[in-house]
N, C-alpha and C positions, 0 to 999 in steps of 0.2 A: 537285768538278769545276769547271773554269774556265767562266765564262759564255760565252766566245767561243772557238771552236776548230773544227778540221776533224776529221771521223771518217769512216772508210771501211769498207764491208762488201762482200763478194763473194757471188755465187750461181753455181750451175752448173745446166745443164739436165738433163733426164732422160736425154739421150744422152751425158753425160759418162761416161767409163769407170767411175769409182767409183760413179756413180749407177745405171748399168746393173746393177752388182753389188748395190747396195742394193735395187733393184727386184726382182731375181730372188730375193734372200734373203727379202724381205717377201712376195712371191708364194707362196713355200714356206710361210711362217708361215700365210698365208691358206688355202692348200691343206689344211694339217693341221687347222685349225679347221673348215673346211667339211666335211672327211671325218668329223671327230668328231661334228659335228651331224647329218650325213646318216646315220651308222651308229648314232646314239644312244649314242655313247661320251661319257662325261662330259668336257666341254671344260675343266673345272677340272684334269683330269689331263694335259692336253697339255703337253709339254715340248719346246722346240726352241731350239737355238742354232746358227744356220746361217750359214756364211761362204761367199762366192762370190769366185772369181778369174776375170777375163776378160782374154784377150789375142787375138792374131790367130786368128780362127776357132776359138777354144778357150774352153770354160767349165768350171771345176772347182767343184763344190759339195761342201762338207765340213761336218762338225759333229756335234753330239749331239742325239738326238731320242728322244722317247717317243711312238709313233704309234698311231693306230687300226689294227686288223688289216687293214682294207681297203687299206692302203698297204704291206702286207707280202706276202711270198711264201715258199714253201718251196724250198730248194735241193735238189740231187740226193741229199743225205743226209737229207732230211726236216726240216732245221733251218730255222726261220723267220728270214728275212733281209729287209732292206728292198728293195722292188720299185722300181727306178729309173724305170720308165716314166712315171708321172704327174709326177714331179719334172722329168724332161726336157721333158715336154709343156708345163708351165707356164713353164719357162725359155724355150723357143722362142716361146711366145705373147707373153711379155713383150718379148723382143728384137724381134719383128715389130711389136708395138704402138708401141714406141719409134721404129721406122722404119729399122732396119738391114737393108738388102738390098744390101750392098756386097761387092765381091770379097774384101776382107780381114776382113769380119765380116758374116755373113748368117745370118738366123734359121733358114734351112733347112739350111745346110751346116756350120754350126759343130759341132765335136765337143764333146759334153757328157759329163763324167764325174761320177757321183754317188757320193760317198765318205762318206755319212752313216752313223753307227753309233749304237748304243743309248747312252742317257745314262749317264754315270758314276754308279755306285752311291753313291759318296761325296757327289756333289753332290745326288743325289736324296734322300739321307738328311737333308741339311741342310734341305731344304724339307719333306719329308713327315713325318719324325719330329718336327720342331718343331710341326707341326700336331697330332700326337697329344699332345704334352706341354703345349702352350700354348693349344690351341683354335683357333689361327690358323697358317697355313703360314708358315714362316720365309722370310726374304729369300733369293733364289737366289745371292747373293754379297754381299761387303762392298762399300762404296763411298760416295761422296758425290755428290749430285745437286742441281742448281740450277734454280730457276724465276725468271722475270723478267717484269715488265710495266711499261709507262710510258704516258704520255698523248700521245706524239708522233704516233701514227697512229690511225685509227678502230678498228683491231684491237688496239690497245694494245701495239704492237711498236715497236722502234727504227726510225727512219726509214731509215737506210742499207740494212739488210737487207730491209726491206719493199719498197723501190723496186728493189733489185737483183733480188729474186724477181719482181716485177711485170713488169719488162722482159722477162725470159726467158719468163714465162708467156704474155704477149701474142704474142711471136714464135712460140712453140710452137703456140699455137692457130691462128695464121695459117698456119704451115707445114703443119699437118695439114689445113687447109681448102684448101690449094693456092692461096692468095690471091696472084695476080700473081707477081712475082719472088721473094716470100718462100717460095713453094713450092719454090724451087730451093736453099733452105738445107738443110743437113744437121742431124741430131739433136744434134750435139755443140756446146755453146756455154758461154761463161762471161761473166758481167757483173761490174762493180764500180762502185759509186757512192760518191763522196766528198761528204758533206753539210756545208755550212757552218752552224755554229750561232752565233747571236747571243743573248745573254742567256738561254742555256740552251734556246733554241727553234730548230728546224730552219728556216733562213731561205733557203737556196738550195743549188744543186748546183755544186760547184767543179770536179769532174772526172767524166768518164764513160768507162768502159772496157768494150768489148765485143769478144770474139773469137768468131766463129761459123763453123762449117763451112759450106762452100758446094760444091755439086755441079758447078757450071759452072766449069771450070778457067780460063776466060778472065777471070774477075772479079778485080779488084784491090781494094785498101782503099777507094778512092774509090767504086767501084760498090757495095760492101757497105754503106758509110755511106748512100748514097742510098736503098738498099732498107730499111735498119733504122731510120733516124732518125725517121720518122713514128711508129713504134711506141714508140720510146724516149720521145719527147715526150708521147705519149698516156699512157704508164705513169707518168710523173712528175706528170701532172695539174696541180694548183695549186701544186706546189713549183717556184719559179722556177729557171730555168737561168741562172747568172751570165753576164754579157756576156763575161767573160774565161774562161769554162769551158773546160777542156782536154778535147778529144775524142780518144780513142784507139780507133779502130775497126779491128779486124784489123791491129794495128800491125806484125806481122811480115810482112804481105803475104798470100800465099795460105794457105788453110786447107782443103785438100781431103781429105787423109787424116785422119780423126778417129775418135773412139770407141776401143774396145779395140784396133783395128788400129794406131792411132797411139801409144797409151800404155796399158799394162796397168792394169786396174782392180781394186780390192779393196773389199769391204764395210767400211763404217765409217770411211772416211778423211775424210769431209766433215762432221765433228761440229759445226763452227762454222757452216757453211752450214745445217745442220739446226736450229740453235737461234736464237741472237740476234746472229749476225754479229760476235761479239767484244765487244758492248756489255755483256755480263754474263758472270760466271764460268761455267766448264764443268767438271764433275767428271771428264771424260775418257772416260766409257763411251759407246760407240755404241749406237744404238737398233735399227737394221734387223736382221732375222733372228732376233729374240729374242721368245719368249713373255713374258707380263707377270708371271711369277714373278721374272723378272730385273728388279731394281729400277733398273738402268741405264735401263730404258725406263719402267716404270710409275711410279716415284717421280719421274722427271724430268717426266712428264706431270702428275702431281698437284701438283708444285711450281709448274709454270706455271699450272695451274688455280687454285691458291690465290693466287698473286701477281696474276693477272688479276682475280680477284674482289675482292681488297683494293683495287686501283686503281679498278675499276669502281664500287665502293661509295663512292668518294670519301674513303677513309681515308688515301690518299697519292697523290702524282703518280708516284712510282717505287717499286718494291718488288722486292727480291731475297730469295728464300727458299732456304736450304740444308737438305737432309735428309741424314742419315747412317745407314747400316745395317751390320749384321754378318751374315755368312752363318748361317742357321739361327735367327736371332732375329727375332721378328715385328715388334715396335715399333721405330721409329727411335731411335737412340742420342741424337740431338739434333735440335732444330728451331730454326733460326736465321733471324731476320728483320732486314733492313736497309732502312729507308725513305729513306735518303739525304738526311735532313734535310727531307723533304717531308711527314712524317706528321702527322695530326691526333690521333693517339694514340701512345703509346710503343711501341717494339718489343716490350717485355715483354708489354704488353697484347694486341698482335696475336698473339704466339706462344701466349698462353693461349687466346685466342679460336679459333685454328686447331685446337688440341687438342680443343676442345669440339664443333666442327662436323663433324669427319670422323675416321674411324678410319684411321690412316696405316700399318697393317700391310699387307703385300702382299694379303692376303685382303680387307681393307677397301677398299683402293684399287681392286682389280679389280671388286669388287661395286659400289662407288659409281659408278665411271665405266663399268661394264658393258663390260669389256675382253675378255672371252672370245669374240671374234667375228672373222670374216675381214674386217678393216677396215684392214689395214696397208699394202697395196701403194700406195695413194694417198698415204701419208705419205712415200714414198721420194724424192720430188723437190719442190723449192720449199718446204721447211721443214716441220717437224712442228708449228709454232706459228704463230699469226696466221691460221688457216684457219677456214672456216665449219663448224660442227657439221653433220653429215649425217643424213639420215633413217635411214640404215642403221646409225647408232651411231658412225660415224667422227668423230674429233675431238671426242669428248664432253668432253675436257678444256678446250675453248674455251667451254663454256657459262658463263653468268653466274648460275647458280641458287644460288650461295652468298652473294650480295650481302646479302640480308635476314638469313639465319642469322648471318653475321658481325656485322652491325650489332646484332642482338638479343643476341648473346653479349657484345658490348662493353658493352651496357646492364645486363646481369645483375650 
């Protein structure tokens, strides 16, 4: 990589149409895990792949599930089918929490269709039968997943995505509290930060883009900038804003109609926002709406976990890890490490150490990171990585408890 360059990443708020869908899908994942725990159904047997579509006062929820009986009902023929009531309830609650009470998208008035059905027997076979044969459940699908970490920020995330998220998080917190004119902003917003690098280090901000919905139709771009600029400056903290920084605040003018009323949303369309802002590769699989037999989610989490611990251990300043899986096969087909010329050990040595400190089968990942919990709704906005591990078990993949085991494995 060149020592001096510009790099840009974007973020979107929880009210962005695609993020509304991610939130609903992950609320449903949490609902299924909660019901499993509540009814003493083995959470290891939960299966869900849930997609959401949102448009003007309409939400469609579809996908494959294996559910606790508490989420089922019998139809007029006595056949057990999915009961849509609780799924609709959590969807409305999510929309209300995000803040949508507008004529074109309202938590109370939106029509919600639940089109979930039982999991494909062929997919189930790939996971369950592999467990019988191998002792560990097989991956829920094939695919490649990447994890990344670097020393640019305290959370070991790339600076552009870190600050893009931070801007929207501060504005969201202020909007929810009703702080002054910020309380007149709507839930839908997008940010973009261009960071200037010198000698490989984040040195300043070259451009800032923010488009945010506002509920007062009289506002123009100048008014919006006056409202949001203090929060942008607070979010950027010690990272200097260049004197010739280009500011683009609501560059198209008014932004009153927002959310799914302004643009249809779908689960899984913001995969770069969810990860590293383009600073690292992405395998292409979305996270939201999936239980953790789906390695799109669980293996991406463990790849970040490993990369972060490699960097936190001082073994490298940058680390990219790729994992590859085949459906029905428990162990990864390959483990690849790239330290980008910053390593204190070779990539081969790090790969070997990784294999020693963690079982990378879906079973091993789920057990090590304790993933069979209702912890996913909060991942649906502002990134799945670079967050604080919670007491409820959320963001367990951000812990640094592999630092010592990795160092010890390299000494052995």
